[in-house]
C-alpha positions in Angstrom: -0.3 -7.9 -6.2 -2.2 -11.2 -6.4 -5.5 -9.3 -6.7 -4.3 -7.2 -9.7 -2.7 -10.2 -11.5 -6.2 -11.8 -11.5 -7.4 -8.9 -13.5 -5.2 -9.9 -16.4 -7.6 -12.8 -17.1 -10.1 -13.1 -19.9 -13.4 -11.1 -19.9 -15.2 -13.8 -17.9 -12.7 -13.7 -15.2 -12.9 -9.9 -14.9 -16.7 -10.1 -14.6 -16.4 -12.7 -11.9 -13.8 -10.6 -10.0 -16.2 -7.6 -10.3 -19.1 -9.6 -8.9 -16.9 -11.0 -6.1 -15.9 -7.5 -5.0 -19.6 -6.4 -5.1 -20.7 -9.4 -3.1 -18.0 -8.9 -0.5 -18.9 -5.2 -0.1 -22.6 -6.2 0.1 -22.0 -8.8 2.9 -19.9 -6.4 4.9 -22.5 -3.6 4.8 -25.8 -5.5 5.0 -28.0 -5.5 8.1 -30.8 -8.0 8.8 -34.5 -7.1 9.5 -34.1 -7.2 13.2 -37.0 -4.9 14.0 -39.8 -6.9 12.2 -42.3 -8.4 14.6 -46.0 -9.2 14.8 -48.4 -6.6 16.4 -50.7 -7.7 19.1 -53.3 -5.3 18.0 -53.4 -6.7 14.5 -54.0 -10.0 12.7 -50.9 -12.1 13.1 -51.0 -12.8 9.4 -50.2 -9.2 8.7 -46.7 -8.3 9.9 -45.8 -4.8 11.2 -42.8 -3.0 12.6 -42.5 -0.9 15.7 -39.6 0.5 17.8 -39.0 3.1 20.5 -37.1 6.2 19.4 -36.0 9.4 21.1 -38.4 12.3 21.2 -38.9 14.6 18.2 -36.1 17.0 17.5 -33.2 14.9 18.8 -32.2 13.6 15.4 -29.8 15.4 13.0 -32.4 16.4 10.5 -35.0 17.4 13.1 -36.3 20.4 11.1 -36.8 18.3 8.0 -38.2 15.1 9.7 -41.7 15.6 8.5 -40.7 16.0 4.8 -38.2 13.1 5.0 -40.7 10.8 6.6 -43.3 11.6 4.0 -40.9 10.4 1.3 -40.0 7.3 3.4 -43.6 6.3 3.8 -44.2 6.6 0.1 -41.1 4.6 -0.6 -42.0 1.9 1.9 -45.3 1.3 0.2 -43.3 0.2 -2.8 -40.5 -1.6 -1.1 -42.4 -3.3 1.7 -46.0 -3.3 0.7 -46.8 -6.3 2.9 -45.8 -4.3 6.0 -47.9 -1.9 8.0 -45.7 0.6 9.8 -46.7 1.6 13.3 -45.1 4.9 14.1 -45.5 6.6 17.4 -43.5 9.5 15.9 -42.4 10.6 12.5 -38.8 9.9 13.5 -39.5 6.2 13.9 -39.7 5.3 10.3 -36.1 6.5 9.6 -34.6 3.6 11.7 -37.2 1.1 10.6 -36.5 1.7 6.9 -32.8 0.9 7.4 -33.7 -2.4 9.0 -36.6 -3.8 7.0 -35.8 -3.3 3.3 -33.7 -5.7 1.3 -31.6 -3.3 -0.8 -30.3 -5.9 -3.3 -32.0 -6.1 -6.7 -34.5 -3.3 -6.0 -34.8 -2.3 -9.6 -38.1 -4.0 -10.3 -40.2 -2.6 -7.4 -38.5 0.8 -7.6 -39.6 1.3 -11.3 -43.1 1.9 -9.8 -41.7 5.2 -8.6 -41.2 6.3 -12.3 -44.8 7.5 -12.2 -43.7 10.4 -10.1 -41.8 13.5 -11.3 -38.0 13.5 -11.6 -37.9 16.2 -8.9 -39.9 14.0 -6.5 -37.8 10.9 -7.2 -34.5 12.6 -6.7 -35.8 14.2 -3.5 -37.0 10.8 -2.3 -33.7 9.1 -3.1 -31.9 11.7 -1.0 -34.2 11.0 2.0 -33.9 7.2 1.6 -30.1 7.5 1.6 -30.3 9.6 4.8 -32.3 6.8 6.5 -30.5 3.7 5.4 -27.3 2.3 6.9 -26.1 0.5 3.8 -25.6 3.5 1.5 -23.2 1.6 -0.7 -25.8 -1.0 -1.9 -28.4 1.7 -2.4 -26.1 3.8 -4.5 -25.1 0.8 -6.6 -28.7 -0.1 -7.2 -30.2 3.3 -8.0 -27.5 4.7 -10.4 -29.0 3.0 -13.4 -32.4 4.5 -12.6 -31.2 8.1 -12.3 -31.7 10.3 -15.3 -29.9 13.7 -15.4 -33.1 15.4 -14.1 -33.3 12.9 -11.1 -29.6 13.5 -10.4 -30.1 17.2 -10.4 -32.9 16.9 -7.9 -30.9 14.5 -5.8 -27.9 16.9 -5.7 -30.2 19.9 -4.8 -31.7 18.0 -1.9 -28.4 16.8 -0.6 -27.0 20.3 -0.7 -30.1 21.7 1.1 -29.7 19.1 3.9 -25.9 19.3 3.9 -25.9 15.5 3.5 -22.8 13.6 2.5 -22.4 9.9 1.7 -20.4 7.9 4.3 -18.9 5.4 1.8 -15.2 4.4 1.2 -15.7 2.3 -2.0 -17.9 2.2 -5.0 -18.2 -0.4 -7.7 -20.1 -0.2 -11.0 -21.4 -3.6 -11.9 -23.2 -2.9 -15.2 -22.3 -1.9 -18.8 -23.9 1.5 -18.5 -22.9 4.6 -16.5 -24.6 7.9 -15.8 -21.8 10.5 -15.9 -24.0 13.1 -14.0 -24.6 10.6 -11.2 -20.9 9.8 -11.0 -20.0 13.5 -10.7 -22.7 13.8 -8.0 -21.2 10.8 -6.1 -17.7 12.1 -6.2 -18.8 15.6 -5.0 -20.8 14.1 -2.1 -18.6 11.2 -0.9 -15.7 12.9 1.0 -14.4 9.6 2.4 -14.4 7.7 -1.0 -11.1 6.0 -1.5 -11.7 3.2 -4.0 -13.6 3.6 -7.3 -13.9 0.7 -9.7 -15.2 1.5 -13.2 -14.1 -1.7 -15.0 -16.3 -2.7 -17.9 -18.9 0.2 -17.5 -18.6 1.6 -21.0 -17.2 4.9 -19.8 -15.6 7.0 -22.6 -12.5 9.1 -22.6 -14.7 12.2 -23.2 -16.6 11.3 -20.0 -13.3 11.2 -18.0 -12.4 14.6 -19.4 -15.8 16.0 -18.3 -15.5 14.5 -14.8 -12.0 15.7 -14.2 -12.7 19.2 -15.5 -16.0 19.6 -13.6 -14.4 18.5 -10.3 -11.5 20.8 -10.8 -13.8 23.8 -11.6 -15.9 23.0 -8.5 -12.8 23.0 -6.4 -13.5 19.4 -5.2 -10.5 17.6 -3.6 -11.0 13.8 -3.4 -9.6 11.3 -0.9 -9.4 8.8 -3.7 -6.4 6.4 -3.4 -7.3 3.8 -6.0 -9.0 4.2 -9.4 -9.6 1.4 -11.9 -11.0 2.4 -15.3 -9.7 -0.6 -17.2 -11.4 -2.4 -20.1 -13.1 0.8 -21.4 -12.6 2.6 -24.7 -10.8 5.8 -23.6 -9.2 6.6 -27.0 -10.6 10.2 -26.9 -9.2 11.0 -23.5 -6.9 13.9 -23.0 -3.5 13.8 -21.3 -4.3 17.1 -19.7 -7.5 15.7 -18.2 -5.5 12.8 -16.7 -3.2 15.4 -15.2 -6.2 17.3 -13.8 -7.4 14.1 -12.3 -4.3 13.9 -10.2 -4.9 17.5 -9.2 -8.4 16.7 -7.8 -7.2 13.4 -6.3 -3.7 14.2 -4.9 -3.6 11.1 -2.8 -4.1 8.7 -5.7 -1.5 6.0 -5.5 -3.1 3.3 -7.7 -4.2 3.9 -11.3 -5.3 1.1 -13.5 -5.9 1.7 -17.1 -5.5 -1.7 -18.7 -6.8 -2.3 -22.2 -8.3 1.2 -22.6 -7.1 2.1 -26.2 -4.9 4.8 -24.8 -2.0 6.0 -27.0 1.5 6.7 -26.2 1.0 10.4 -27.1 -1.8 10.7 -24.5 0.5 9.2 -21.8 3.3 11.6 -22.9 0.9 14.6 -22.6 -0.1 13.5 -19.1 3.6 13.1 -17.9 4.6 16.5 -19.5 1.6 18.3 -18.0 2.3 17.0 -14.5 5.9 18.0 -14.9 5.1 21.5 -16.2 2.7 22.0 -13.2 5.4 20.9 -10.8 3.2 18.1 -9.6 4.7 15.2 -7.6 2.5 12.2 -7.8 1.8 9.8 -5.0 1.5 6.9 -7.4 2.9 3.6 -6.2 1.1 1.4 -8.8 0.5 2.2 -12.5 -1.0 -0.4 -14.9 -1.2 0.7 -18.5 -0.8 -2.8 -20.0 -2.5 -3.9 -23.3 -2.5 -0.4 -24.7 -0.7 0.4 -28.0 2.1 2.7 -26.8 4.3 2.2 -29.9 4.6 6.0 -30.3 5.8 6.7 -26.8 9.4 8.0 -26.2 11.8 6.6 -23.7 12.4 10.2 -22.4 8.7 10.5 -21.6 8.8 7.3 -19.6 11.7 8.7 -17.7 9.7 11.8 -17.0 6.9 9.6 -15.6 9.4 8.1 -13.1 10.6 11.6 -12.2 7.1 12.9 -11.4 6.2 9.7 -9.6 9.2 9.0 -7.4 7.3 6.6 -5.2 6.3 4.3 -8.0 6.8 0.6 -7.0 4.8 -1.3 -9.6 4.9 -0.4 -13.3 3.0 -2.7 -15.6 3.4 -2.2 -19.4 2.7 -5.7 -20.6 1.8 -6.1 -24.3 2.1 -2.4 -25.2 4.1 -2.7 -28.5 7.1 -1.0 -26.8 10.4 -1.6 -28.5 13.8 -2.4 -26.9 15.1 1.0 -28.1 12.4 2.9 -26.2 13.2 0.9 -23.0 16.9 1.6 -23.5 16.3 5.3 -23.9 14.2 5.3 -20.6 17.0 3.5 -18.7 19.7 5.9 -20.1 17.6 9.0 -19.4 17.1 8.0 -15.8 20.8 7.3 -15.4 21.8 10.6 -16.9 19.4 12.5 -14.6 20.9 10.6 -11.6 17.4 9.2 -10.8 17.3 6.3 -8.3 14.0 4.5 -8.7 11.8 2.8 -6.0 10.6 0.2 -8.5 10.2 -3.3 -7.1 8.1 -4.7 -9.9 8.5 -4.0 -13.6 6.4 -5.9 -16.1 7.3 -5.3 -19.8 6.5 -8.8 -21.0 4.9 -9.5 -24.4 6.7 -6.6 -26.0 9.1 -7.1 -28.9 12.4 -6.2 -27.2 14.7 -8.2 -29.6 16.9 -5.1 -30.1 17.6 -4.3 -26.5 21.2 -4.6 -25.2 22.4 -6.4 -22.1 24.3 -3.2 -21.1 20.9 -1.4 -21.0 19.4 -4.0 -18.8 22.5 -3.6 -16.5 21.7 0.2 -16.4 18.2 -0.6 -15.3 19.4 -2.6 -12.4 21.7 0.2 -11.4 18.9 2.9 -11.4 16.4 0.5 -9.8 18.4 -1.2 -7.0 15.2 -2.5 -5.2 13.8 -4.3 -8.3 12.9 -7.9 -7.3 10.3 -8.8 -9.9 11.3 -8.2 -13.6 9.1 -9.8 -16.3 
């Protein structure tokens, strides 16, 4: 709760929070260059790396080792040009690459790879991701370098090698996003639980495309927390949001703060979920700072019906009237709904026409409510 309240700050605060999360994830995943050492057979001024590995064929990608190592050698010439790699076997470089390369701020040296074809770059990226241990940092760094053609090649190579990313969280830290890369990531990260897309200039039409593509591909995500706040999603479809819940059935935290989403879109999402018989796992929904003046109280009651586990509902500064809130409370009461709400934030809305009796109804249908702002 404390973490999410920080996100209510100004733009500067949100950027700092985003950088803090990235830094934390980086520190938790990074591994130092423990295998770098001087070679006795070479000039001490020229460092090299060497390490004993199992015999050929004992690694997971044994039949593809030669091809993978060819990519890694080419990549190492760009990333660690001051190193000479001593390899007693092709397999050796796979572990060495994961230990000797600093994967933070690799954009400048990696642009040298642009001289190669998109197909070769995508294939190389797949091989590098197989070798490294800090997949999270590599994925965060290369997404801006990936054109659609590179992503296509990357996807093809991952499919050929049956390779999946072993990451649980992903954060976009820039103002640009490649939708093809994001779809690729979601299709190939089966353990991904946290996706942070704050301030990445994603559009509503992009979310529509992502949700529909994943649904058509039959992808089922483990995603539990999605933050797409501070983006202009005014062209998003309510049906696509409902589809998102279909491909991410375990989603329990959805944050869409200040996204230019209308009340009509939210109503369409609630109705679509209800008509599909979907019961949401949502425990936290933040739709603050959107203009929801056209939303109906009955639609908000439908939300609470399809998300019976909802604990935290934030609708701060949404241009909601007291009448709408009254209708929501009455509708819940008439349906015999007992809410799990513990935190309701409807501050900074003009509720001057709300009745005390309606607030009493709220307390009756939400007996666990302990924070009401």
